[in-house]
N, C-alpha and C positions, 0 to 999 in steps of 0.2 A: 500504547494498545487503542487499536481504532474505535470507535465507540460503537460501531456497526458489528462489533465481534462479541459485544455483551452479551445480546440475548441468545445467541447460541451456545454461547458457553453456560448461561444458565441452564437453559433447556437440556443441554447435554448432562449437567451436572444431574438435573431431576432424573433424567432418563437412568443413569448409571446406579443411582439412590434406589429407582422402582426396580430396575435388575438384581439388585446386591438384595433388597428384600423377597423378591419372588424367588430367587436361588436358595435362599435362608430357608422359606416355608416349604420348599420342595425337598430339601436336605433333610435325612432322617427325621420325617414328619415335622418337620418346625420347631424341632428341639431346640435349636439355637435361635429363632425367631420370637420364642415365649421371653427372654430377659430381655430383648430389644422393647418389646410391647409393654414389659412389666416396668420398666423404666420409665417409657411415654407415658405411661398411665400415671404415674407420681405429677408429673409435670400440671399447671393448673389449667390450661386452655386445651390442650392435647387430651389431657385424661378425661376432661369432660365430654369431649366429642366421642373418643372411642366408646366411654360408658354410654352415652345417647345411642350411637349406632349399634350397640350390643344388645341394647334394650330391645332398638327397633325390628332388628333380625330376630329375636328372641318371642318376640309380641308377632310376628309373621309365621313362624315356624311352630310354636307351641302357645297360643295365648292362655292358657290354663296355668301354665309353668309361670309364665310372667307374671300373671297374676298373682300367684302364690308368692313368689319371690319379693315381689313389690309390698305384699302385706307382712311377709317377716321381715323385712327390712323398716319397714314402718315401727313394725312393734319393738324393735332394736333386739331382734332374735340373736343377730351374730354376736353380740356381747354376752349375754347372759342365757344360760340355758335354761331356767327357770322360763323367763320370757319366751323362748323358743318353743318349751313346750306347750303353754298357753297359747302362741300365735298358731301352731300346727292344728291343734284340737279346734281352732274357732276357722279353720279352711275349709271349703267345700269340699265334698267327697272327690270330685274331678279335679279339683286343685291338690288335694292331700295324695293322690295318684298319682299325678304329675310330677307333683315332687319327691316323690319316693323312687318314683321311676328313674329320673336323671341322677337323684342320690346314689342309687343303686349301681346304675353304669358309670359312676365314677369311680365306686369304690369296687368294682369287679375286675377293673383292669389296672393293678399297680405297676408301676414301672419297673422291667426286669433290672436287678441290681448286677448280676454276674452273669457270666456266658452261660453258664447251664439252665438258669432260668429262662435266658433270652431262649434260647434253642429249644426249652420244653415249651414256652409260649409259643414259637414258630411251629412247633409240630402240632400243637391243638388248633390252629388258624388253618393248616393245612386239610386236618380230617373233618 
């Protein structure tokens, strides 16, 4: 194989990978992309980078929520319910409101399990 073909092959492979990721992100709301990023999050270097990018995006979009999450993680609230209760009580009112609004959004839309639930959710979105 000629040496001048190596860069186009590498570039083509990267473009193909980017295209597959874009397709997975569009198909069914990114349902099949989530496990890929969950696996990538477990890799040491890639996981730290994804975590840093996620935090930066959260800082830009909702600084109160980012501050609340940072305080809760520092207090170890993810491992112990008593620590979580204590950490939530120490949040400012704006941080607490942002945290509970975000937690309410995630709980409000559980993923439909069967066809009947999916159709009911679609009808509710149309109204």
